[in-house]
C-alpha positions in Angstrom: 125.7 47.9 10.8 124.0 48.8 7.0 121.1 50.0 8.7 122.7 51.8 11.6 124.9 53.7 8.8 121.3 54.4 6.4 120.0 55.9 9.6 122.9 57.9 10.1 122.5 58.7 6.5 119.0 59.9 6.5 120.2 63.0 8.9 119.9 65.8 6.1 123.2 67.0 5.3 124.9 63.7 5.7 126.0 61.8 3.0 127.4 58.0 3.0 131.1 58.4 4.2 130.0 60.8 6.6 127.8 58.8 8.3 130.3 55.8 7.6 132.9 57.8 9.0 130.8 58.6 12.5 129.3 55.2 13.0 133.0 53.7 13.5 133.6 56.5 15.4 130.8 56.1 17.8 131.4 52.2 17.7 135.4 52.4 18.6 134.8 55.0 21.4 131.9 52.8 22.3 129.7 56.5 23.0 126.9 55.8 25.4 125.3 59.1 25.7 125.3 62.7 23.6 127.0 64.8 26.3 130.3 61.7 25.3 130.1 61.9 21.6 130.4 66.3 21.9 133.1 65.7 24.3 134.7 63.1 22.3 134.4 65.1 19.2 135.4 68.8 20.8 132.3 70.1 20.8 131.9 71.0 24.6 132.1 74.1 25.9 134.9 75.8 27.8 133.2 77.4 31.0 135.8 80.6 32.5 135.0 81.3 36.1 135.9 83.9 38.7 134.3 84.4 41.4 130.7 84.4 40.5 130.8 85.0 36.5 130.6 81.9 34.6 131.6 82.9 30.8 131.1 79.9 27.9 133.9 81.2 25.9 134.3 78.5 23.1 134.6 74.9 22.1 137.0 73.2 23.9 138.2 71.2 20.4 140.2 68.3 22.3 138.5 65.7 20.5 138.8 63.9 17.0 139.4 67.1 14.6 138.6 64.8 11.4 135.0 63.9 12.8 134.5 67.6 13.8 135.6 68.3 10.6 132.4 66.2 8.7 130.4 67.4 11.2 130.7 71.0 9.7 130.6 69.6 6.4 127.2 68.2 7.3 126.0 71.2 8.9 127.0 73.5 6.5 125.3 71.5 3.7 122.1 71.4 5.7 122.3 74.7 6.3 121.8 74.7 2.3 119.5 72.1 1.5 117.1 71.3 4.4 114.5 74.6 5.1 113.7 73.5 8.9 117.6 73.9 9.8 118.1 76.9 8.2 115.1 78.0 9.9 116.4 76.8 13.1 119.9 79.0 12.2 118.3 81.9 11.1 115.9 82.2 14.0 119.1 81.4 16.4 121.0 84.3 14.7 118.1 86.7 14.4 117.4 86.4 18.5 120.9 87.5 19.0 123.6 84.9 18.4 126.8 85.3 17.0 126.7 83.0 13.5 129.4 81.0 14.9 127.4 80.6 18.3 124.4 79.1 16.0 126.7 77.0 13.9 128.1 74.9 17.2 124.0 74.7 18.6 123.6 73.0 14.6 126.8 71.1 15.1 125.7 69.4 18.5 122.3 68.6 17.3 124.0 66.7 13.6 125.8 64.9 16.8 122.5 64.1 18.5 121.1 62.9 16.0 123.4 60.7 14.8 123.7 59.6 18.5 120.0 59.0 18.1 120.5 56.9 15.3 123.3 54.7 17.0 
């Protein structure tokens, strides 16, 4: 357990308490892959379909709000402290994505790194 928490904590922007909470969440829900983790946290997109149109409108927010808030704060901290993540975020915004959409991509990347550590 200690090694896994340290691996999660090594992700930029994630502190000890966030790492422990993510570890316990992943263990409790027995998360197998990143798509399942995103769905359980509520980061999966809601897709509206009408005829030939498919519109990704927003994230579902149907998962654990506490874990989603922890990931939000970790992402904001990572943007401030990690140059690589800051460049990634700025590249998304400069390519035409809205800031909210860029944050969503950042949160999903954080979950992916966390699942990889577990």
